[in-house]
VMD Tcl script that draws the C-alpha trace (Angstrom):
set ca {
  {-72.40 29.99 -29.21}
  {-72.64 33.66 -28.24}
  {-70.05 36.02 -29.72}
  {-69.37 39.76 -29.75}
  {-68.81 41.21 -33.22}
  {-65.76 43.44 -33.63}
  {-66.88 44.87 -36.98}
  {-70.02 45.26 -39.09}
  {-70.69 42.02 -40.95}
  {-73.24 41.92 -43.74}
  {-76.32 39.82 -42.96}
  {-75.00 39.05 -39.47}
  {-74.94 42.22 -37.38}
  {-73.28 45.43 -36.31}
  {-70.06 46.07 -34.42}
  {-70.29 45.46 -30.64}
  {-73.45 43.36 -30.96}
  {-73.86 40.08 -29.09}
  {-75.24 37.45 -31.46}
  {-75.73 33.71 -31.49}
  {-73.98 31.71 -34.23}
  {-73.27 28.06 -34.84}
  {-70.22 26.75 -32.99}
  {-68.19 25.93 -36.10}
  {-68.80 29.31 -37.76}
  {-67.70 31.15 -34.63}
  {-64.76 28.93 -33.68}
  {-63.38 28.28 -37.18}
  {-64.04 31.56 -38.99}
  {-65.16 34.58 -36.97}
  {-62.83 34.32 -33.96}
  {-59.60 33.33 -35.83}
  {-60.12 36.02 -38.47}
  {-60.48 38.68 -35.76}
  {-64.07 39.55 -36.63}
  {-65.47 38.44 -33.25}
  {-64.60 37.38 -29.70}
  {-66.26 34.87 -27.42}
  {-69.01 36.46 -25.29}
  {-67.88 35.52 -21.78}
  {-69.45 37.17 -18.72}
  {-66.55 39.57 -18.27}
  {-66.43 40.46 -21.97}
  {-70.18 41.20 -21.97}
  {-69.81 43.42 -18.86}
  {-67.00 45.38 -20.52}
  {-69.04 45.63 -23.72}
  {-72.12 46.92 -21.85}
  {-70.05 49.59 -20.11}
  {-68.46 50.66 -23.40}
  {-71.88 50.75 -25.09}
  {-73.30 52.85 -22.26}
  {-70.51 55.39 -22.70}
  {-70.80 55.25 -26.49}
  {-74.59 55.71 -26.32}
  {-74.12 59.14 -24.79}
  {-71.84 60.08 -27.67}
  {-74.18 58.54 -30.26}
  {-77.34 60.27 -29.01}
  {-76.84 63.09 -31.52}
  {-76.31 60.62 -34.37}
  {-79.36 58.58 -33.36}
  {-81.52 61.72 -33.28}
  {-80.38 62.57 -36.82}
  {-81.01 59.00 -38.03}
  {-84.45 59.03 -36.41}
  {-85.38 62.06 -38.52}
  {-84.25 60.15 -41.60}
  {-86.22 57.11 -40.40}
  {-89.36 59.25 -40.16}
  {-88.84 60.70 -43.65}
  {-88.10 57.47 -45.56}
  {-91.54 55.78 -45.26}
  {-93.22 58.95 -46.58}
  {-91.18 59.01 -49.80}
  {-92.68 57.88 -53.09}
  {-89.98 55.44 -54.16}
  {-90.40 53.95 -57.63}
  {-87.94 51.54 -59.15}
  {-88.14 51.14 -62.92}
  {-87.51 47.72 -64.40}
  {-87.89 45.98 -67.74}
  {-90.83 43.59 -68.02}
  {-91.95 40.98 -70.53}
  {-94.26 42.36 -73.18}
  {-97.82 42.59 -71.87}
  {-96.97 40.96 -68.55}
  {-95.89 41.80 -65.02}
  {-92.87 39.51 -64.73}
  {-89.47 41.26 -64.59}
  {-86.35 40.44 -66.53}
  {-84.17 39.52 -63.54}
  {-85.02 40.82 -60.07}
  {-84.75 43.98 -57.99}
  {-81.60 44.19 -55.87}
  {-80.67 46.24 -52.83}
  {-78.33 48.28 -55.05}
  {-81.24 49.42 -57.19}
  {-83.19 50.30 -54.04}
  {-80.32 52.36 -52.60}
  {-79.82 54.09 -55.97}
  {-83.50 55.10 -55.93}
  {-83.06 56.46 -52.39}
  {-79.92 58.35 -53.41}
  {-81.84 59.98 -56.27}
  {-84.30 61.28 -53.64}
  {-81.46 62.61 -51.45}
  {-81.07 59.86 -48.82}
  {-77.89 57.79 -48.72}
  {-78.18 54.31 -47.20}
  {-75.58 51.53 -47.22}
  {-76.83 48.67 -49.41}
  {-75.42 46.09 -46.98}
  {-78.08 47.04 -44.44}
  {-81.08 46.81 -46.78}
  {-83.02 43.56 -46.70}
  {-85.34 42.74 -49.62}
  {-87.45 39.72 -50.41}
  {-87.18 38.15 -53.88}
  {-88.83 40.70 -56.16}
  {-89.61 39.38 -59.63}
  {-92.93 41.08 -60.46}
  {-94.36 44.58 -60.68}
  {-96.13 45.81 -57.56}
  {-95.74 47.31 -54.11}
  {-93.17 45.94 -51.67}
  {-91.41 46.82 -48.42}
  {-87.70 46.90 -47.64}
  {-86.24 46.53 -44.15}
  {-83.55 49.16 -43.60}
  {-81.16 49.21 -40.63}
  {-79.79 52.71 -40.19}
  {-78.22 51.98 -36.81}
  {-78.22 49.19 -34.25}
  {-81.28 50.77 -32.63}
  {-82.93 52.32 -35.71}
  {-84.71 49.86 -38.01}
  {-87.57 50.76 -40.35}
  {-89.72 49.35 -43.12}
  {-89.75 51.44 -46.26}
  {-92.52 50.93 -48.83}
  {-91.67 51.17 -52.52}
  {-93.14 50.17 -55.84}
  {-91.72 48.49 -58.91}
  {-92.97 49.95 -62.18}
  {-92.26 49.17 -65.82}
  {-89.94 51.37 -67.85}
}
mol new
graphics top color blue
foreach p $ca { graphics top sphere $p radius 0.5 }
foreach p [lrange $ca 0 end-1] q [lrange $ca 1 end] { graphics top cylinder $p $q radius 0.2 }
display resetview
């Protein structure tokens, strides 16, 4: 089932994005709660026209986010974590909150809901997928070091 999101939903998509979801999830949760509408032909045409007009307004924002997107991969991001004595295994795991806190310390604010991390339970180098905007997605390298 194709739907149009009416708001940003974590791990699903951004506002005004056409996505495919399972029928029950769309019909029983997203549409009745007002978070999405059914993506009919006419609704998609209206959405495309609105997005075209909005794109002109967002061009300045996208240019600013693109500068941020160019700067983030060049940063030396290190997240400190506690490890078992003499080993590389972490106590717990690294979360998107810890990643965004490390970015904030370097002067870049990113919403933690739009950071995607794999399960990180050891010291080493990793990459995080960061969505700054619907059209601006980047991979940001970082390393996990012991405290």
